N, C-alpha and C positions, 0 to 999 in steps of 0.2 A: 566601559566604553568600547565601540566596535573599533576594529583595527582599520586605519585609513590605507588605501592604496593597495590592499590585498583582498582578492575575491576568495571569500571563505567557502568551502564546500557546503552545499545545501542537501537537505534529506527531504524524503517523502514519507508519508504514512506507510508503515508496514516494513520500513527499513530496519535492520538490525544494526546497532552501533555499539561501540565500546567507549566507555568513559575513561579518558586519559587524565583529566583534572577536574576535580569536583568543585573548583573555584567558580566555574561557570553556572553553578546551581543557584536558582532563586529560591530562597526558603521563607521569604516573608511576602511574597508578592501574590497575595490571595485574590485581588481584583483581576488578575490576569484572566481568570475563567469567565468572569462576567464580560469584561471588555472585548473578549474573542469568541463569545458565544459558546463556550465550553463548559457551561456550568455542569454537565453530566458527569464530568471527570473529577469535580471538586471533592466529593466524598472520599476519593482515593488518595487524596493530597493532605499531608500533615505539616503545618508550619514548623520550621526549625528542625526538621527531620534530617538527620545526617544521610548523606548519599554515598553508598559504597561504590567503589570502582568496580564496575562489572559490566556485563553486556545487557542492553536494553532493546525494547521495540519502540519505535516512534509511533504514538498513536494520535497525534494531532500537531498542527503547526500554528503558530500565532505570532503576534507582534507586541512590542512594548508601547503602550498608548502615549506616554508622556516623553520618554527619552528615545528620540528618533535615531541617535547614533547607534543603538543596538541593532544587530541583524535580525533574522528570524529566531524565535524562540520556540523549543520543542518541548512537547509533553512526552516523557519517557516512561514506559512501563516495565517494572522489573519481573521477575518469574513469580511473584505472589500477587498481591492486590494493592501495590503501592505505585503512585505517580509522582513524578519529579518534573520540575521546570527547569529547562536547561538551555543554555547559550552555546554556540560554536564559533564565537568571535575571535578566539584565540587558540583554535584547533583543539578544543577540549574533547571533541569526539571524533572517532574514526569509523568509517563504514566497514562492516564486517560482511553484510549481505544485503544486496538491493532487493526490493519487495518482489519476491518471486523470480528475481532476474527477469523482469517482464519481457516478454517476447515482443520485439519490433521487427519489422521487415518492409521493404518496399512493396508497393501494390503489385508490381509486376512479379516479385518473388512468391508473394501469397497466392496469386492466380496460377502460377506454374505448379506450385504444391498442391493447390486444391484440385487441379485437373489430374495429378499423378495419384493423389490419395483421397478421393472425394468424401469417404466415410470419415476420415480423421478430421477434416475441416468443415463439413457441413454443419450449419447452424451456428458456427462460431462467429462471435461479434468482435468488431475492431473499431477503434477510434482513430481520428486523425491527430498527429502528434504536432506540437509546436504551434498550436493556434490556428492550423490549417483546416480547411472544411472539405466535404465531399459534395460534389455537385451532380444532381441528377440530370437527366436529358432535357429537362424544362428550365434548367438554370437555378432551381432551388437548392439552397445550401443545407447539408446535413453534418452533424458532428460524428455520428456513428454509422457503421455499415455492418452487413453480415453476408456470410457465404451461403448461397442457395444454388444447387444444381451446378456447382463448379464455377459460379460467377459471383462477383462482389455486387451487392445490391443494397438499396436503401428504401425506407418507407414500406409501402405495401407491395413488395416484389418489383420495385422499379429499378431499372438499369442505372447505372451511375457513370458519368463522364469523368474518368479519374486518370491522372497523371501516373505513368509508371513508376515515377520517382517520389510519389507521394509516400510518406513514412506512416505506417499504421502501427498501433500497439493493440495487442489482444486484450479484451475485457474478459476478465475471469468470471465464469459463470458458476453460481452455487450448485451443489448437488445435495441430496439427502444424506443423512448420516449413515444409512446402510450402505449407499453407494460409496461413500468415503472409505469405510472400513474394509469394503470388498477389493479395493484397489491396492492394498498393501502388497509390497513394502514401500510404496511410494509415501512420501510424507504429505500430511494433511493440515490445512490451515482452518482454524476455527475462529471466527469473528463473533464476538459476543460481548454485549455491554460496553461497546466502544474499545475493546481490547482484542489483541490477536494473539493466538497460541498456535505453536506448530507441534503436531503430534506425529509419532512414527514408531517403528520397531514392532516386534511381535506382541509386546505387551500393550501397545497402543497407548503410550503415555507421553507427555511433553518432552521435546527433545533437550530443553535445557536442564530441567531438574527431575524428570520422572514421575511428575504428578499425573494422576489418573484423570480421565475425562469426567466432568460433572453431569448430573442428570439434567440440570438446567441447560447445559451447553448442547446436550443431545436433543432437546426439545425445542430450544429457541435460538441456537447458534446457527450461523451461516457457515456452511462447510464448503472448502474449495480443495481441489486436488493439486498439489505442487508436483508437476511432472519433471 
C-alpha cells in the first residue's frame, strides 16, 4: 500500500536509481505490461525472479490498474537483459543520476548564450517545462522551439512571443554512431529496443559493467552525446 501523507520521489525514463529494498518488487504482476501498453518489455521480465540490490535504469513508468493506493510503478533494467517491476512507495529507490542531468534554463538565459556562442546552440531544440507552451506572433501555441540565427523560433522559422522567465528543457538530438565515437572521452547514450545504455572510456564499453557495443546497436540504436 502507498504511504499516506508523504510525497514519494518520482523518477523519469532514463534516470539511474539504486534499489535499497527489494520488497517493492512486483514478481507476479504480468498484466502490468498489457494494462500500461508496455508489452514490448515483457519478454525481458521473468515471473518470480529474484531482484538483486544494485543500480538500474528506469525504462518505463506505469500504474497499478486495480489498486489505486499504489503510486507510480517503474520498469527497471539491469546491466544485462532483465526487466523488473518496482514501486517507490516506501523509499525503495534512491536517485543516482537524473536523465542526462537534463539541461534547463530560462528563455532569457538561452538567448543570451545563443548570441554569445551561436555555433554551439544553432539548431538545438527545446520544450516548454511544466505544461507551459510557446506562443508565436499570431497567438498559436507550440510545445517545442529551436534556435536559428541566434533567436528562438517555432514552426517554419516563425518568431515566438516568449516570456523571459519561461523555463525550457533541451531536447537531446540523436547522432550517428560514427559521430558518437568521435566525441570520446565524453560518454555516449544508446537507446535500443526500449533500453538505455551508457558507453564511455577508451575501449568504448558500457560504464556499469564493461560490455562491448553490439552490432545491432550500431545499426539500429539511437545515439546521444552526454556532455
